[in-house]
C-alpha positions in Angstrom: -76.2 -89.3 88.3 -77.0 -87.8 84.8 -79.7 -85.3 84.3 -81.3 -85.4 80.9 -81.5 -82.1 79.1 -85.0 -80.7 78.6 -86.6 -81.9 75.4 -87.0 -79.4 72.7 -90.6 -78.6 71.7 -91.4 -78.8 68.0 -93.2 -75.9 66.6 -96.6 -76.9 65.4 -98.5 -74.2 63.5 -102.1 -73.6 64.6 -104.8 -72.7 62.2 -104.5 -69.0 63.3 -100.8 -69.1 62.5 -101.5 -70.4 59.0 -104.1 -67.6 58.4 -101.7 -65.0 59.7 -99.0 -66.3 57.4 -101.3 -66.2 54.4 -102.4 -62.6 55.1 -98.8 -61.5 55.7 -97.7 -63.1 52.5 -100.6 -61.5 50.5 -99.8 -58.1 52.1 -96.1 -58.3 51.2 -96.8 -59.4 47.6 -99.3 -56.6 47.2 -96.8 -54.1 48.5 -94.1 -55.4 46.1 -96.4 -55.3 43.1 -97.6 -51.8 44.1 -94.0 -50.6 44.4 -93.1 -52.0 41.0 -96.2 -50.6 39.2 -96.0 -47.2 40.9 -92.3 -46.9 40.2 -92.8 -47.7 36.5 -95.6 -45.0 36.4 -93.4 -42.4 38.1 -90.5 -43.3 35.8 -92.6 -42.7 32.7 -93.8 -39.3 34.0 -90.3 -38.4 35.0 -88.8 -39.3 31.6 -91.4 -37.3 29.8 -91.0 -34.2 31.9 -87.2 -34.1 31.8 -84.9 -33.3 28.9 -82.7 -36.1 27.6 -79.5 -36.4 29.7 -76.2 -35.9 28.1 -74.6 -39.2 29.2 -75.5 -42.4 31.0 -73.8 -41.3 34.2 -76.1 -38.3 34.5 -79.1 -40.5 33.8 -78.0 -43.0 36.5 -77.5 -40.2 39.1 -80.9 -38.7 38.3 -82.6 -42.1 38.5 -80.8 -42.8 41.8 -82.1 -39.5 43.2 -85.6 -40.3 42.0 -85.6 -43.7 43.6 -84.2 -42.4 46.9 -86.9 -39.7 47.0 -89.6 -42.3 46.2 -88.4 -44.7 48.9 -87.9 -42.0 51.5 -91.5 -40.9 51.3 -92.6 -44.5 51.9 -90.8 -44.7 55.3 -92.8 -43.8 58.4 -91.8 -40.3 59.8 -89.4 -40.2 62.7 -90.5 -38.7 66.0 -88.5 -35.7 66.8 -89.9 -35.1 70.3 -90.4 -37.7 73.0 -94.0 -38.6 73.6 -95.7 -36.8 76.5 -96.4 -38.9 79.6 -100.0 -39.6 80.1 -101.4 -38.7 83.4 
């Protein structure tokens, strides 16, 4: 006697899923655009405030440091202590 495998359900989006997807996409695009515009703004300020680098390697290292610092401040802070139990 053969037992048929369970049928796989097809994922059908509900209207709520479609709205959530639209908001998620809009938020992601806004974040990307903000990041690009803000980075260009910070780069202009940084270039004006710094003296001209001697070579392209120094410029690349300094830009890498600037980008790393900019991205590090955008990350959520890590919790150093465990949360207290509620009671």
